SELOMI-997937 format. One line per 4 residues: number of its first residue (from 1); their letters; for each residue x, y negated, z negated of C-alpha. Coordinates in nm, 4 decimals, always signed. Layout:
! SELOMI-997937
NUM	a	X Y Z; ... .
END
This chain:
! SELOMI-997937
1	meth	+2.4972 -3.0177 -6.9152; +2.6960 -3.0454 -6.5925; +2.7147 -3.3805 -6.4158; +2.5307 -3.2666 -6.1013 .
5	nvet	+2.2442 -3.1350 -6.3182; +2.2050 -3.4782 -6.4787; +2.2100 -3.6398 -6.1315; +1.9566 -3.3862 -6.0077 .
9	ltnk	+1.7148 -3.4667 -6.2887; +1.7722 -3.8387 -6.2405; +1.7099 -3.8200 -5.8643; +1.3896 -3.6187 -5.9072 .
13	gtve	+1.2760 -3.8580 -6.1801; +1.3524 -4.1568 -5.9572; +1.1398 -4.0174 -5.6742; +0.8541 -3.9363 -5.9139 .
17	llyr	+0.8774 -4.2897 -6.0563; +0.8648 -4.4280 -5.7017; +0.5386 -4.2468 -5.6238; +0.3833 -4.3653 -5.9522 .
21	alqq	+0.4924 -4.7250 -5.8847; +0.3461 -4.7109 -5.5323; +0.0156 -4.5738 -5.6636; -0.0022 -4.8506 -5.9236 .
25	geas	+0.1061 -5.1270 -5.6837; +0.4186 -5.2119 -5.8862; +0.6369 -5.3651 -5.6145; +0.9115 -5.4714 -5.8577 .
29	kvak	+0.9689 -5.1098 -5.9674; +0.9746 -4.9961 -5.6052; +1.2330 -5.2639 -5.5183; +1.4611 -5.1416 -5.7994 .
33	vvas	+1.4815 -4.7853 -5.6677; +1.4806 -4.8391 -5.2888; +1.7821 -4.9909 -5.1120; +1.7040 -5.3041 -4.9116 .
37	dvew	+1.8616 -5.1385 -4.6064; +1.6947 -4.7991 -4.6506; +1.7324 -4.5775 -4.3441; +1.3976 -4.4384 -4.2324 .
41	wfhg	+1.3138 -4.1590 -3.9870; +0.9585 -4.0718 -3.8952; +0.8051 -3.7766 -3.7130; +0.4325 -3.7801 -3.6502 .
45	phhc	+0.1546 -3.9935 -3.5059; +0.2349 -4.3666 -3.5024; -0.0767 -4.4527 -3.7021; +0.0489 -4.2330 -3.9897 .
49	qhmm	+0.3501 -4.4501 -4.0802; +0.1929 -4.5196 -4.4193; +0.5031 -4.4957 -4.6385; +0.6994 -4.7537 -4.4421 .
53	rllt	+0.4053 -4.9927 -4.4700; +0.4055 -4.9417 -4.8455; +0.7819 -4.9855 -4.8805; +0.7997 -5.2987 -4.6641 .
57	gepp	+0.4820 -5.4644 -4.7886; +0.3183 -5.4555 -4.4442; -0.0599 -5.4671 -4.4426; -0.1968 -5.1123 -4.4733 .
61	sqvp	-0.3602 -4.9408 -4.1791; -0.7381 -4.9513 -4.1513; -0.7626 -4.6256 -4.3461; -0.5984 -4.6594 -4.6898 .
65	frfk	-0.3560 -4.3797 -4.7708; -0.2301 -4.2773 -5.1155; +0.0632 -4.0428 -5.1513; -0.0024 -3.7894 -5.4268 .
69	pssv	+0.2738 -3.5275 -5.4055; +0.1761 -3.1692 -5.4808; +0.5441 -3.0949 -5.5450; +0.8708 -3.2838 -5.5883 .
73	qvvv	+1.1859 -3.0682 -5.5746; +1.5597 -3.1112 -5.5723; +1.6816 -2.9145 -5.2735; +2.0550 -2.8691 -5.3171 .
77	pghd	+2.2284 -3.0091 -5.6238; +2.5149 -3.2297 -5.5158; +2.3438 -3.3386 -5.1905; +2.1329 -3.6039 -5.3671 .
81	cvia	+1.8324 -3.4785 -5.1694; +1.4779 -3.4618 -5.3099; +1.1780 -3.3318 -5.1139; +0.8140 -3.4125 -5.1829 .
85	egwe	+0.5113 -3.2749 -5.0012; +0.1388 -3.3244 -5.0204; -0.1971 -3.3079 -4.8473; -0.4707 -3.5580 -4.7744 .
89	gshv	-0.7845 -3.3573 -4.7106; -0.7554 -3.0536 -4.4871; -0.6095 -3.2226 -4.1782; -0.3114 -3.4221 -4.3061 .
93	ywvh	+0.0045 -3.2616 -4.4392; +0.3162 -3.4689 -4.5146; +0.6752 -3.4097 -4.6245; +0.9200 -3.6738 -4.7488 .
97	vwkl	+1.2931 -3.6033 -4.7663; +1.4558 -3.8631 -4.9917; +1.8323 -3.9136 -5.0129; +1.9682 -4.1082 -5.3069 .
101	kdgv	+2.2993 -4.2596 -5.4056; +2.3582 -4.3677 -5.7644; +1.9851 -4.3373 -5.8376; +1.8760 -4.5555 -5.5437 .
105	vtel	+1.6930 -4.4315 -5.2337; +1.9152 -4.4835 -4.9289; +1.7291 -4.2687 -4.6748; +1.3770 -4.1430 -4.6154 .
109	reyf	+1.2785 -3.8854 -4.3561; +0.9018 -3.8702 -4.3239; +0.7116 -3.5909 -4.1470; +0.3373 -3.5821 -4.0812 .
113	ntwl	+0.1598 -3.2597 -3.9819; +0.4924 -3.0888 -3.9247; +0.6234 -2.7610 -4.0663; +0.9722 -2.8355 -4.2010 .
117	tvtd	+1.2574 -2.5963 -4.2759; +1.5614 -2.7416 -4.4540; +1.8868 -2.5560 -4.4039; +2.2295 -2.6007 -4.5662 .
121	yslg	+2.5158 -2.5380 -4.3226; +2.7901 -2.6529 -4.5601; +2.8863 -2.2976 -4.6532; +3.0828 -2.2497 -4.3316 .
125	aigw	+3.0692 -1.9543 -4.0956; +2.9374 -1.6487 -4.2779; +2.8215 -1.3600 -4.0621; +2.5912 -1.3805 -3.7637 .
129	dmgr	+2.3951 -1.6841 -3.8828; +2.7056 -1.9066 -3.9119; +2.6411 -1.9836 -4.2779; +2.2786 -2.0850 -4.2402 .
133	ctvw	+2.1007 -2.0909 -4.5727; +1.7353 -2.1992 -4.5904; +1.6983 -2.4074 -4.9045; +1.3404 -2.5328 -4.8620 .
137	esvp	+1.0406 -2.4635 -4.6403; +0.7002 -2.6284 -4.6061; +0.4078 -2.4757 -4.7891; +0.0949 -2.6296 -4.6339 .
141	kdlg	-0.2098 -2.5141 -4.8249; -0.4220 -2.4424 -4.5194; -0.1939 -2.3516 -4.2296; -0.4495 -2.1050 -4.0959 .
145	rgsl	-0.6663 -2.3852 -3.9514; -0.4121 -2.4761 -3.6864; -0.0499 -2.4602 -3.5947; +0.2045 -2.7239 -3.6865 .
149	pnll	+0.5175 -2.8129 -3.4901; +0.8246 -2.6690 -3.6634; +1.1376 -2.8764 -3.7235; +1.4704 -2.7729 -3.8695 .
153	lai	+1.6504 -3.0270 -4.0891; +2.0189 -2.9461 -4.1431; +2.1910 -3.0888 -4.4505 .
END
């Protein structure tokens, strides 16, 4: 097995372990896989910053929130990037973009009620689209009920 394939499986497994540890309230496991200086980006309503509250041990918001990913995927092997998405009822859709280094989360980009397209521009200029290659796109289960703002994340 190639090295990047082993890293890919390890990174996906680390993110899945993180969600399980959060659901079970195992702070020591969370601390082992999240860097103390994790970089965090958030897009969505202020009251939906649930993951940061969980990672920092802040008191939860008035409405408890549990992250149960519907999918966890490695986006581009070699970029150490894992994406998870899920739904809470029919009105809340979330996407987490995790970046890892040596099996530890160093960055989290969190999006609430936002359609996300992840594009890899590392291929260089190829044709009219300048090398753009969509590597992941949101799949909200019930997009027909309303529109979501669309963001492009370049990696």
